[in-house]
Backbone as a ProteinNet text record, in pm:
[ID]
protein_1_A
[PRIMARY]
MKTSLGTAVPAVPPRARRRPFGTLREGIHDLTSRMRLIRFLVGAEMKRTHADTAIGMLWWILDPVLQMFVYWMLVAVIFQRTTPDILLFLMSAILPWKWLASTLSEASTSITSRQSLIRQLQFPKLVLPTAASVAALVSFAFGLVALAFLYLIYPHRLSHWIVALPAIAVVQFVFTLALGVLLSALNAFFRDVQNILRHIIRLWMYVSPVLYSLQQIEGQDTARQILGLNPMAPIIESYRLVLYGTEKSGHGIQPEWLPLLAVLGLSLILLAIAIVLFKRAEPSFARILA
[TERTIARY]
2654.2	2786	2887.2	3012.8	3116.6	3239.6	3310.2	3436.3	3548.1	3672.7	3788.1	3810.7	3758.6	3772.4	3660.1	3569.3	3460.3	3343.4	3344	3235.6	3119.3	3003.4	2885.6	2848.1	2820.5	2779.3	2639.6	2542.9	2405.4	2396.1	2324.3	2306.7	2215.7	2250.6	2169.7	2066.6	1940.4	1838.2	1841.4	1827.1	1824.6	1706.8	1719.4	1615.2	1479.8	1479.8	1352.9	1275.6	1351.7	1285.8	1251.5	1281.4	1247.3	1095.7	1056.4	914.2	864.4	737.9	684.8	695.4	669.3	673.8	815.8	913.3	1052.3	1089.4	1044.5	1070.6	1001.6	879	805.5	877.9	927	1001.6	1128.2	1193.5	1313.8	1280.4	1168.9	1129.2	1095.2	1023.4	988.8	1114.6	1211.2	1338.3	1414.2	1408.8	1475	1425.2	1295.8	1236.7	1265.4	1246.2	1264.4	1409.8	1501.6	1643.8	1705.4	1628.1	1681.4	1598.9	1550.1	1466.1	1543	1670.6	1750.6	1766.3	1786.5	1798.1	1666.6	1556	1425.5	1403.2	1438	1422	1508.7	1629.4	1717.4	1657.8	1605.9	1547.2	1421.6	1343.2	1222.9	1262.7	1363.9	1410.5	1462.9	1536.8	1588.1	1475.3	1372.4	1257.5	1181.2	1165	1093	1170.3	1303.8	1384.1	1379.2	1373	1368.8	1236.7	1128.2	996.5	986.3	952.7	935.5	1063.3	1180.9	1305.4	1338.4	1298.3	1332.2	1221.4	1119.4	1008.6	1031.5	961.5	982.9	932.6	821.4	766.1	791.1	862.7	910.1	802.2	822.1	735.3	592.1	570.6	434.6	342	400	318.8	246.9	301	233.7	96.7	80.9	-47.6	-130.7	-64.2	-136.7	-189.5	-115.7	-154.9	-293.2	-324.3	-461.6	-566.8	-530.6	-626.2	-661.7	-560.9	-586.2	-667.3	-636.8	-716.5	-861.2	-880.7	-1015.8	-1094.4	-1032.9	-1103.1	-1128.4	-1037.9	-1061	-1184.6	-1193.5	-1308.6	-1435.3	-1419.5	-1536.4	-1595.7	-1508.2	-1555.2	-1630.9	-1579.3	-1642.6	-1777.8	-1781	-1900.6	-2006.7	-1966.1	-2063.7	-2098.7	-2000.4	-2023.9	-2071.4	-1999.4	-2034.3	-2156	-2150.5	-2262	-2371.2	-2343.3	-2440	-2504.4	-2420.5	-2469.9	-2464.4	-2573.9	-2581	-2554.4	-2439.3	-2400.7	-2364.9	-2423	-2390	-2241.1	-2183.2	-2042.1	-1953.5	-1968.3	-1908.5	-1756	-1693.3	-1547.4	-1492.4	-1552.4	-1509.9	-1546.6	-1661.5	-1705	-1598.9	-1547.1	-1447.4	-1311	-1267.8	-1135.1	-1118.7	-1224.1	-1215	-1186.4	-1212.8	-1184	-1062.1	-1037	-922.6	-791.3	-782.1	-657.6	-617.4	-704.9	-663.9	-641	-716.7	-693.2	-558.3	-521.9	-390.9	-280	-301.9	-204.9	-189.2	-299.4	-293	-218.4	-257.4	-196.6	-46.4	-6.6	135.4	213.8	156.8	225.4	249.7	146.2	160.5	254.8	249	336	483	512.4	651.4	703.9	623.5	669.5	693.1	610.9	624.6	758.1	814.9	943.5	1059.2	1036.1	1140.4	1258.8	1237.8	1348	1417	1340.2	1398.5	1468	1429.9	1492.5	1623.7	1659.2	1783.6	1870.2	1885.7	1961.1	2106.3	2173.2	2314.8	2334.4	2244.9	2254	2238.5	2145.2	2119.2	2237	2300.3	2412.9	2538.1	2553.7	2678.7	2677.5	2560.2	2552.6	2465	2501.5	2421.2	2335.5	2206.4	2113.1	1976.8	1889	1755.5	1673.8	1641.9	1573.3	1430.2	1378.4	1241.7	1226.7	1335.9	1327.8	1291	1315.1	1289.8	1140.9	1056.6	912.5	852.8	910.9	860.7	886.5	1007.1	1040.1	951.7	923.4	835.5	695	648.4	515.3	509.5	615	618	626.4	703	713	576.8	499.9	364.4	274.5	294.8	219.2	249.5	376.9	415.2	350.2	345.9	280	131.1	68.7	-71.9	-90.8	1.5	-7.1	0.5	85.8	92.7	-37.9	-100	-226.3	-337.3	-326	-426.9	-429.9	-319.8	-317.9	-421.9	-429	-529.6	-669.5	-687.1	-816.6	-854.5	-756.9	-783.8	-835.9	-784.3	-831	-977.7	-1021.4	-1160.6	-1256.5	-1210.2	-1297.7	-1320.8	-1239.3	-1267.2	-1390.1	-1414.9	-1531.4	-1652.8	-1628.3	-1738.1	-1714.8	-1714	-1685.5	-1790.7	-1913.3	-2020.1	-1998.5	-1911.1	-1884.9	-1786	-1713.7	-1612.7	-1680	-1635.7	-1690.7	-1578.5	-1610.6	-1509.6	-1466.1	-1542.5	-1505.7	-1383.7	-1330.5	-1207.4	-1090	-1104.7	-998.6	-983.5	-1082.2	-1073.2	-988	-943.6	-865.4	-739	-658.4	-538.1	-569.3	-679.3	-714.6	-743.7	-813.8	-843.4	-714.2	-626	-498.3	-412.4	-417.7	-341.4	-389.4	-520.9	-576.1	-528.9	-534.4	-491.4	-342	-262.6	-118	-82.2	-144.5	-115.9	-157.5	-272	-321.5	-229.5	-193	-108.8	33.3	84.1	217.7	220.1	116.1	109.5	110.8	30.2	27.5	160.4	219.8	346.4	458.3	468.8	572.5	552.2	428.9	398.1	429.5	388.2	409.2	556.5	632.5	774.7	849.3	817.6	881.1	834	705.1	649.7	705.8	720.5	770.8	918.8	991.8	1132.2	1145.7	1047.8	1050.7	975.5	869.2	786.8	769.7	847	846.4	715.6	632.1	503.6	408.6	440.8	352.6	331.2	439.3	426.3	343.3	343.3	260.6	113.9	89.5	-48.5	-108.3	-23.2	-70.7	-138.8	-87.5	-147.6	-292.6	-321.2	-458.5	-546.5	-488.7	-565.1	-605.5	-511.6	-541.4	-651.6	-647.9	-751	-888.2	-893	-1020	-1065.7	-971.3	-1002.6	-1067.3	-1022.8	-1079	-1227.2	-1263.2	-1401.9	-1496.2	-1443.8	-1529.4	-1516.4	-1443.3	-1431.5	-1511	-1565	-1649.8	-1568.8	-1501.6	-1422.4	-1505.9	-1565.1	-1647.8	-1794.8	-1824.8	-1961.8	-1955	-2066.2	-2074.2	-2163.9	-2136.2	-2218.6	-2362.5	-2382.4	-2518.1	-2597.8	-2527.7	-2595.7	-2647.6	-2605	-2652.5	-2782.1	-2891.5	-3022.1	-3093.2	-3163	-3240.3	-3156.8	-3027.5	-2939.8	-2856.9	-2925.9	-2860.4	-2750.5	-2775.2	-2675.5	-2547.9	-2562.8	-2446.8	-2371.2	-2444.7	-2380.7	-2305.2	-2361.5	-2294.7	-2168	-2174.1	-2056.2	-1945.6	-1981.7	-1882	-1825.6	-1906.5	-1860	-1755.7	-1741.8	-1638.6	-1499.4	-1492.4	-1365.6	-1303.2	-1182	-1122.7	-1108.8	-1094	-1080.7	-1214.4	-1325.2	-1456.9	-1482	-1466.4	-1488.3	-1386.1	-1264.4	-1162.4	-1202.4	-1236.5	-1273.9	-1403.5	-1499.1	-1625.6	-1603.7	-1508.8	-1479.8	-1418.1	-1324.3	-1268.8	-1380.6	-1468.2	-1573.9	-1671.1	-1698.4	-1791.8	-1736.5	-1606.2	-1551.2	-1515.8	-1483.8	-1442.3	-1558.6	-1656	-1767.3	-1902.1	-1917.3	-2046.3	-2129.7	-2257	-2346.8	-2425.4	-2498.6	-2579	-2685	-2732.5	-2836.7	-2780	-2662.2	-2606.9	-2557.8	-2495.6	-2446.2	-2313.8	-2256.5	-2127.2	-2067.8	-1941.9	-1874.4	-1938.6	-1942.9	-2004.3	-1910.5	-1952.8	-1872.5	-1855.7	-1735.3	-1718	-1778.5	-1793.5	-1842.2	-1721.2	-1708.4	-1588.8	-1575.3	-1684.3	-1676.8	-1613.6	-1657.8	-1589.9	-1442	-1409.8	-1269.5	-1186.5	-1239.1	-1167.3	-1150.7	-1250.9	-1240.8	-1128.8	-1118.9	-1011.6	-875.7	-868.5	-742.8	-697.9	-791.2	-756.4	-707.5	-779.3	-738.2	-600.9	-576.8	-450.1	-332.8	-353.8	-246.6	-209	-309.9	-282.9	-208.8	-256	-191.7	-48.7	-25.4	109.9	203.4	154.5	237.6	274.6	177.1	203.6	301.8	283.3	371	515.3	534.6	670.1	736	663.1	718.5	758.4	670.3	701.1	818.4	822.2	931.4	1064.3	1069.8	1194.6	1242.8	1150.6	1191.4	1239.3	1190.4	1235.1	1361.2	1390.1	1500.1	1635.7	1677	1808	1822.7	1713.6	1719.8	1728.7	1708.5	1702.7	1833.1	1947	2075.4	2100.9	2057	2079.5	1990.4	1862.6	1771.2	1785.7	1842.5	1861.2	1999.1	2080.1	2215	2209.6
-3173.5	-3156.9	-3132.4	-3188.9	-3171.2	-3108	-3027.5	-2968.4	-3066.6	-3029.6	-3116.8	-3140.3	-3052.8	-3067.5	-3150.6	-3192.7	-3277.3	-3202.5	-3067.3	-2987.1	-2983.8	-3010.8	-3012	-2870.9	-2849.1	-2719.5	-2734.6	-2661.7	-2677.2	-2635.5	-2712.5	-2679.8	-2559.4	-2468.5	-2349.2	-2381.2	-2371.9	-2406.8	-2310.2	-2357.7	-2266.9	-2172.6	-2056.9	-1954.6	-2006.9	-2097	-2147.6	-2225.5	-2278.4	-2360.2	-2280.2	-2154	-2072.6	-2065.8	-2052.1	-2039.3	-1905.5	-1902.2	-1778.2	-1657.7	-1677.1	-1563.1	-1509.9	-1599.1	-1554.4	-1476.1	-1524.2	-1453.6	-1318.3	-1313	-1186.6	-1085.9	-1132.3	-1042.9	-990.6	-1077.2	-1035.2	-928.2	-946.1	-847.7	-713.9	-717	-592.3	-523.1	-601.9	-543.9	-482.4	-545	-489.3	-348.6	-327.9	-198.1	-95.7	-135.8	-40.6	-0.7	-88.1	-57	11.9	25.9	88.5	209.8	284.7	400	506.8	526.6	625.9	586.3	457.6	409.9	428.4	400.5	418.8	565.3	655.8	799.2	842.2	788.4	821.7	774.1	651.5	596.6	672.7	713.7	793.1	926.2	991.7	1118.3	1103.8	994.9	971	946.8	874.6	847.4	975	1061.9	1186.9	1279.2	1279.4	1361.7	1308.4	1174.2	1113.1	1140.8	1144.3	1164.3	1303.5	1310.9	1436.9	1521.8	1456.3	1533.5	1597.5	1535	1585.3	1669.4	1705.6	1785.1	1933	2016.3	2161.3	2217.6	2164.4	2220.5	2131.1	2020.5	1938.9	1893.1	1925.2	1875	1926.5	2029.8	2081.7	1977.3	1879	1772.2	1689.4	1685	1610.3	1668.9	1798.9	1864.6	1865.5	1890.5	1902.1	1768.2	1661.8	1531.2	1487.4	1488.5	1450.8	1548.4	1676.3	1774.4	1740.8	1708.1	1672.2	1543.8	1446.5	1323.8	1353.6	1444.3	1480.8	1536.3	1624.2	1683.1	1580.2	1484.8	1378.5	1297.2	1257.6	1178.2	1262.5	1392.3	1481.1	1484.4	1489	1484.8	1355.1	1245	1115.3	1106.2	1143.4	1123.3	1229	1356.6	1464.8	1504.7	1503.3	1551.4	1438.6	1326.3	1216.3	1138.8	1093.6	1016.1	1104.2	1233.6	1332.2	1291.7	1251.1	1217.3	1341.7	1374.1	1494.9	1459.5	1500.5	1480	1614.7	1651.9	1781.6	1792.2	1907.4	1932.8	1818.6	1787.2	1665.5	1666.5	1784.3	1787.4	1736.2	1776.6	1728.4	1581.2	1542.5	1402.2	1312	1355.6	1276.2	1282.7	1402.5	1418.2	1341.7	1333.9	1263.7	1114.8	1059.7	918.5	902.1	999.1	989.4	992.6	1077.6	1088.6	955.9	891.2	762.8	654.4	659.5	556.8	577.5	701.5	730.6	684.4	700	653.2	501.5	429.6	283.4	242	300.4	262.6	293	409	445.7	350.1	315.1	224.7	89.4	31.2	-101.9	-100.3	4.3	14.2	26.1	115.6	138.1	25.6	-22.7	-126.8	-259	-289.1	-417.2	-428.2	-315.3	-316.7	-270.3	-254.5	-201.9	-296.3	-425.7	-522.5	-535.7	-557	-580.1	-456.8	-337.2	-215.8	-181.7	-258.6	-232.2	-357.3	-420.4	-544.7	-527.1	-422.6	-402.9	-374.9	-298.3	-266.8	-392.6	-478.3	-600.5	-696.9	-702.4	-793.7	-746.3	-615.8	-562.3	-539.4	-507.4	-469.3	-564.8	-582.3	-661.4	-567.2	-571.9	-492.2	-559.3	-533	-595.8	-541.5	-627.6	-584.8	-538.5	-568	-527.6	-375.5	-303.9	-157.7	-102.2	-177.3	-125.5	-107.7	-211.7	-187.3	-95.3	-96.1	-6.1	139.3	168	304.9	349.7	259.1	293.2	325.4	252.1	276.7	410	442.9	570.1	687.1	671.3	777.5	805.7	700.7	719.7	789.9	763.8	832.5	982.5	1017.8	1159.3	1227.7	1158.3	1214.3	1237.2	1143.8	1159.6	1284.4	1307.1	1424.9	1554.1	1556.3	1673.6	1690.7	1579.6	1586.9	1648.9	1643.6	1704.9	1856.9	1914	2057.6	2092.5	2009.3	2030.7	2016.7	1921.9	1904.3	2027.7	2087.1	2205.9	2320.7	2334.9	2441.5	2420.9	2294.8	2268.8	2317.5	2321.2	2371.9	2522.4	2589.5	2730	2742.4	2637.2	2634.7	2578.7	2478.1	2412.6	2423.3	2541	2553.1	2487	2474.5	2414.4	2264.8	2202.4	2059.8	2030.4	2130.3	2111	2093.3	1992.6	1969	1925.6	1916.5	1878.4	1732.5	1652.3	1511.5	1493.5	1601.6	1592.3	1548.6	1563.5	1520.2	1367.7	1295.8	1150.2	1104.2	1199	1164.9	1085	1123.2	1043.6	899.3	876.2	738.8	653.5	710.8	637.1	612.2	712.8	698.5	588.3	571.8	464.7	328.3	311.6	184.2	157.5	258.9	237.9	211.4	279.1	257.1	113.4	58.6	-79.5	-174.4	-148.9	-235.2	-229.7	-108.8	-95.9	-144.8	-125.1	-175.7	-327.4	-392.4	-538.4	-587.7	-525.4	-565.6	-534.7	-419.5	-381	-477.7	-518.1	-614.1	-747.7	-793.4	-922	-918.8	-812.4	-802.6	-785.4	-716.3	-696.2	-829	-916.7	-1048.2	-1134.4	-1128.5	-1209.7	-1166.9	-1036.1	-985.9	-1019.8	-1041	-1079.4	-1216.9	-1302.3	-1437.2	-1445.2	-1368.2	-1371.6	-1229.4	-1193	-1054.6	-1016.3	-1114.7	-1083.7	-1014.1	-1020	-962.1	-813.8	-740.9	-597.1	-562.9	-648.8	-625	-656	-764.8	-801.8	-702.3	-649.8	-560.8	-436.9	-382.7	-262.8	-286.1	-402.4	-433.8	-462.9	-526.2	-554.3	-423.9	-328	-199.5	-126.6	-132.2	-65.9	-128.8	-261.9	-331.2	-307.2	-309.7	-289.3	-153.1	-53.8	80.2	82.1	11	14	-58.4	-153.4	-222.3	-157.7	-46.8	29.6	159	212.8	333.3	461	470.6	590.4	688.8	641.2	726.4	724.4	646.6	636.4	606.6	610	574.6	451.9	370.8	252	289.8	408.6	454.7	483.9	507.6	536.9	411.6	294.4	168.6	131.4	179.2	158.6	38.5	-35.3	-149.4	-268.6	-268.1	-379.7	-414.1	-464	-492.1	-596.8	-697.4	-802.7	-747.1	-664.9	-605.1	-515.4	-438.6	-349.5	-429.6	-541.3	-624.4	-688.2	-731.6	-792.8	-689.2	-570.5	-464	-420.8	-431.6	-393.9	-487.9	-608.4	-702.4	-659.6	-570.9	-514.8	-434.2	-467.1	-394.1	-244.1	-203.1	-60.5	11.4	-61.6	2.2	77.4	13.9	91.3	201.2	183.5	287.7	410.7	390.3	503.3	567.1	484.8	538.8	622.7	582	657.5	792.8	794.4	922	1014.2	958.7	1041.1	1091.3	1011.1	1052.5	1170	1165.6	1272.9	1397.2	1378.7	1492	1554.1	1473.2	1518.1	1499.7	1388.1	1354	1271.8	1298.3	1234.8	1343.8	1303.5	1401.3	1463.6	1386.6	1436.7	1519.5	1478.2	1548.8	1688.7	1701.9	1832.3	1872.4	1788	1818	1687	1694.2	1575.5	1519.3	1385.9	1319.2	1210.4	1146.4	1042.5	920.7	864.5	742.4	622.4	513.3	389.5	315.6	320.2	270.8	119.4	47.4	-98.9	-160.3	-122.1	-175	-136.5	-14.6	27.1	-60.9	-90.1	-175.5	-316.2	-363.5	-495.6	-498.3	-392.1	-384.2	-373.6	-299.1	-286.2	-421.3	-495.9	-628.7	-720.1	-720.1	-800.2	-757	-626.2	-572.7	-611	-609.1	-646.8	-793.9	-878.6	-1021.6	-1039.1	-968.3	-977.6	-925.6	-817.8	-762.1	-861	-926.9	-1026.5	-1140.5	-1187.7	-1295.9	-1248.8	-1126.8	-1073.6	-1062.3	-1015.1	-1001.6	-1138.1	-1237.3	-1371.8	-1430.3	-1419.6	-1472.4	-1398.1	-1266	-1186.2	-1228.6	-1241.7	-1278.1	-1416.2	-1507	-1640.6	-1642.8	-1549.5	-1542	-1456.6	-1373.9	-1277.4	-1338.1	-1452.2	-1509	-1543	-1558.4	-1596.1	-1476.9	-1356.3	-1239	-1219.5	-1224.7	-1200.7	-1303.5	-1425.9	-1530.8	-1515	-1489.6	-1482.8	-1351.7	-1248.5	-1120.8	-1109.5	-1213	-1208.9	-1210.5
3313.7	3254.2	3364.4	3351.6	3451.5	3389.4	3470.7	3427.4	3453.8	3419.9	3443	3591.2	3679.5	3823.5	3882.9	3795.5	3840.8	3900.3	3889	3942.9	3845.2	3893	3806.3	3767.5	3641	3590	3531.4	3582.3	3531	3385.2	3308.4	3166.2	3153.2	3062.3	3038.2	2931.4	2961.4	2862.2	2746.2	2623.8	2508.7	2518.1	2448.8	2456.7	2414.3	2315.8	2264.4	2370.3	2475.7	2576.4	2702	2703.6	2819.1	2835.3	2960	2985.1	2932.8	2887.7	2828.5	2921	3052.2	3143.4	3158.4	3155.2	3160.2	3035.8	2920.9	2795.9	2794	2847.5	2853.7	2942.6	3058.4	3147.9	3080.3	3004.5	2933	2830.1	2757.8	2658.1	2720.6	2833.1	2902.1	2951.9	3002.5	3048.4	2932	2814.4	2696	2666.3	2684.3	2653.8	2763.6	2888.4	2998.3	3016.9	2979.4	2997.3	2875.5	2768.6	2646.4	2606.2	2702.8	2672.9	2595.5	2626.3	2554.1	2408.1	2383	2245.3	2170.8	2237.9	2174.3	2139.5	2232.9	2206.3	2088.2	2080.2	1967.5	1835.7	1833.7	1710.9	1671.1	1770	1740.5	1679	1737.3	1682.2	1540.7	1514.7	1380	1280.8	1326.1	1239.5	1208.3	1308.3	1287.5	1193.6	1202.6	1112.1	969.5	958.1	824.9	754.6	829.8	770.5	710	583.5	509.6	508.1	530	535	400.6	292.2	159.2	97.6	174.7	120.5	147.8	71.6	81.7	214.4	265.7	389.2	510.9	490.3	601.2	697.6	827.4	933.5	924.9	846.1	830.8	770.1	701.3	642.3	749.1	869.7	976.9	1006.3	979.9	1001.5	874	761.2	634.8	584	608.9	553.8	600.5	730.3	770.4	720.6	705.8	652.5	508.4	427.7	287.9	278.5	364.1	366.2	402.2	495.1	536.1	418	339.5	225.9	115.8	97.3	-1	37.1	164.4	208.5	215.2	239.9	235.2	94.6	-6.2	-145.2	-172.2	-119.7	-142.7	-72.8	55.3	136.4	109.1	111.5	104.1	-38.2	-128.9	-265.2	-356.1	-354.3	-445.9	-395.4	-267.6	-213	-153.4	-141.3	-94.1	38.7	132	264.1	351.9	413.1	495	641.4	688.4	827.4	886.7	998.7	1058.6	1093.1	1063.9	1097.9	1048.4	921.3	866.8	869.1	858.7	859.4	992.1	1102.4	1233.5	1250.4	1196.5	1200.1	1135.8	1021.2	950.2	1017.8	1057	1114.3	1244.7	1324.4	1452.1	1434.1	1315.2	1287.9	1197.8	1111	1019.6	1097	1197.5	1274.8	1340.4	1417.3	1475.9	1371	1260.7	1158.6	1090.1	1064.4	1005.7	1100	1229.2	1328.6	1318.8	1312.2	1299.9	1173.6	1059.8	932.5	931.7	985.8	989.6	1078.4	1192.9	1284.6	1220.4	1162.1	1103.2	983.9	904.1	787.3	826.7	921.8	962.1	1050	1143.4	1234.5	1161.8	1063	992.1	919.1	877	805.7	893.7	1022.7	1110.9	1125.1	1108.1	1115.7	980.4	876.2	743.5	687.4	730.3	678	748.6	850.7	923.9	927.7	813.3	805.5	847.7	796.6	828.3	976.6	1035.5	1178.1	1262.8	1225.1	1300.4	1289.1	1172.2	1154.2	1225.9	1243.6	1297	1447.3	1503.8	1644.5	1723.4	1849.7	1940.8	2026.1	2008.5	2087.6	2079.8	2174.8	2171	2053.7	1961.9	1839	1865.7	1983.4	2017	2018	2034	2035.2	1898.8	1790.8	1656	1627.5	1641.3	1620.1	1725.9	1846.3	1950.7	1912.8	1864.7	1823.3	1707.7	1612.7	1500.8	1550.4	1650.4	1706.6	1780.5	1854.1	1927	1829.4	1720.9	1620.1	1557.3	1532.4	1477.8	1578	1706.8	1810.9	1811.1	1792.8	1787.3	1666.9	1553.4	1435.5	1461.2	1533.3	1570.7	1656.6	1748.1	1834.9	1752.8	1651.1	1563.7	1486.2	1449.3	1376.9	1459	1590.7	1676.6	1661.5	1610.9	1584.2	1478.4	1373.5	1268.7	1326	1418.4	1483.3	1564.2	1629.5	1710.5	1624.5	1503.5	1414.5	1375.4	1367.2	1330.5	1437.8	1562.1	1668.5	1657.1	1576.3	1547.9	1457.7	1378.6	1289.8	1363.1	1447.9	1519.7	1670.8	1728	1872.3	1960.5	1910.3	1989.6	2012.7	1932.4	1947.6	2061	2105.6	2209.7	2345.3	2421	2554.8	2648.6	2775.9	2874.4	2859.2	2783.6	2766.2	2677.7	2624.2	2546.1	2634.2	2765.5	2857.3	2857.4	2802.9	2794.5	2676.9	2595.1	2475	2508.1	2609.2	2639.6	2677.3	2749.1	2788.4	2665.3	2567.4	2443.6	2366.5	2365.2	2294	2355.6	2488	2553.4	2505.4	2496.2	2448	2305.8	2219.2	2081.6	2073.3	2157.1	2151.6	2186.7	2290.5	2329.8	2217.5	2157.2	2049.2	1927.1	1884.4	1765.7	1791.4	1913.1	1946.4	1938.2	1989.5	1983.7	1839.1	1754.5	1613.5	1545.6	1577.2	1515.4	1548.9	1674.4	1715.9	1645.4	1640.7	1577.2	1428.2	1359.6	1214.9	1180	1264.9	1235.4	1234.8	1329.5	1332.7	1216.3	1187.3	1078.7	944.2	923.9	796.9	775.6	884.2	871.1	806.5	828.5	771.4	638.6	626.6	505.5	453.6	351	302	233.6	201.7	139.7	236.7	365.7	467.2	441.5	411.9	392.5	269.8	169.1	49.7	77	146.1	179.3	278.2	366.2	471.3	415.4	307.4	247	209.3	154.5	113.9	235.2	336.9	458	527	533.3	597.1	521.5	388.8	307.8	332.2	333.4	359.8	502.7	595.5	736.7	759.9	685.2	700.6	663.3	557.8	512	608.5	686.6	783.6	922.1	929.2	1053.5	1039	1148.1	1140.2	1121.3	1007.5	975.8	894.5	786	700.5	742.9	842.4	892.2	1041.6	1107.6	1249	1263.9	1363.2	1384.4	1416.2	1475	1504.8	1377.8	1265.4	1140.2	1070.8	1119.4	1061.2	1131	1080.2	1142.6	1081.5	1165.8	1118.1	1079.1	1111.6	1078.5	1202.5	1303.6	1430.7	1416.5	1333.3	1315.6	1253.3	1149.3	1084.6	1181.1	1262.6	1358.7	1464.7	1508.2	1608	1551.6	1425	1362.1	1345.4	1297	1281.5	1416.4	1520.8	1653.7	1710.4	1653.1	1697.9	1653.9	1558	1512.3	1626.7	1672.9	1786.7	1762.9	1637	1609.8	1615.4	1610	1612.5	1742.7	1860.8	1983.8	2004.1	1952.3	1965.9	1885.3	1758	1673	1719.6	1757.6	1807.8	1933.8	2018.2	2139.5	2106	2011.2	1966.7	1917.7	1836.4	1776.7	1883.9	1984	2088.4	2169.6	2202.4	2286.2	2204.4	2076.4	1993.4	1916	1880.9	1796.4	1864.7	1933.4	1992.3	1896.2	1889.2	1793.7	1721.5	1620.3	1547.3	1638.8	1736.9	1826.2	1941	1991.2	2107.3	2071.2	1955	1912.4	1974	2061.7	2123.5	2175.8	2214.8	2263.2	2388.6	2396.5	2511.2	2563.8	2668.7	2733.3	2641.8	2634.1	2553.7	2624.6	2553	2612.5	2670.2	2803.7	2868.8	2864.1	2873.1	2879.4	2754.3	2631.5	2512.9	2506.8	2553.4	2554.2	2647.1	2764.8	2859.1	2803	2729.8	2667.6	2564.7	2483.2	2383.5	2452.1	2562.3	2635.8	2690.4	2748	2798.6	2687.8	2575	2459.4	2409.1	2406.7	2355.5	2444.9	2576.1	2668.9	2651.5	2633.7	2609.8	2477.8	2373.6	2242.3	2247.4	2323.3	2334.9	2404.1	2509.4	2578.3	2483.7	2407.4	2310.6	2204.2	2155.5	2051.5	2100.6	2223.6	2277.9	2291.5	2341.3	2357.3	2221.7	2123.9	1990.7	1927.8	1945.6	1890.1	1951.9	2084.6	2151	2109.8	2084	2041.8	1897.3	1817.6	1678.3	1663.7	1762.3	1753.3	1718.5	1775.4	1741.4	1593.2	1521.5	1379.4	1285.9	1337.3	1250.1	1173.3	1242.6	1177.4	1068	1089.7	990.5	868.7	888.5	774.3	697.1	762.1	693.7	629	641.5	584	432.4
[MASK]
++++++++++++++++++++++++++++++++++++++++++++++++++++++++++++++++++++++++++++++++++++++++++++++++++++++++++++++++++++++++++++++++++++++++++++++++++++++++++++++++++++++++++++++++++++++++++++++++++++++++++++++++++++++++++++++++++++++++++++++++++++++++++++++++++++++++++++++++++++++++++++++++++

């Protein structure tokens, strides 16, 4: 293209034609340069959660405790399964699963629930599912308070391997962030996603070692191997190993690092793909949400 002075002006390629690595760098820059905005959105989300309830933020601690007792009734009372220190056995898996479910639920609607904001202001929309994911992480951290009280009942289960908890949480955060970013963009185009997601999360829980451990599946190596392909399986099993251990160990033990590293590698690839797809869909958000 030439100007009236005859000077050549290079054509700017449309966003859709940008190379994936360039789009990925742009997405990462959107996040690193908007940390204050993300912190503000996280704070607003935390204030909104349980804001109209009588006990407010205390629900962040009580909610996983109540879930634990519901599943205890199902596993120990109804099915009469005898598992040593079963409350800690259940809580060590319920907390990370609640984190996953909260992240996917909130992140998937993070774009569609802010239609007016997206239409009126220019800002990188990638901060919305990211803020929802970080808010769910903060709720998970509050849930650890309830876990700490259980060690007053089962002090023998506590071991030095609890220091591995942050490393496992990092793997789960990358995995859930990748899914949250992907689902938020998908739900902007197809609103049925948020309805289908509820059923997928419920089914996903039953094929994940939340109410049981993969070690308890004896004599069914094929079934155990298939269930182990679930990315949440090594994550939940790792939480349970460091927080509870096994029925034989009697205390927390070292997690299986190799499966965790495999999930981390998969999650990083998925996160890169999710950011690229999100950035390419971003210009359409204002139009489809009008």
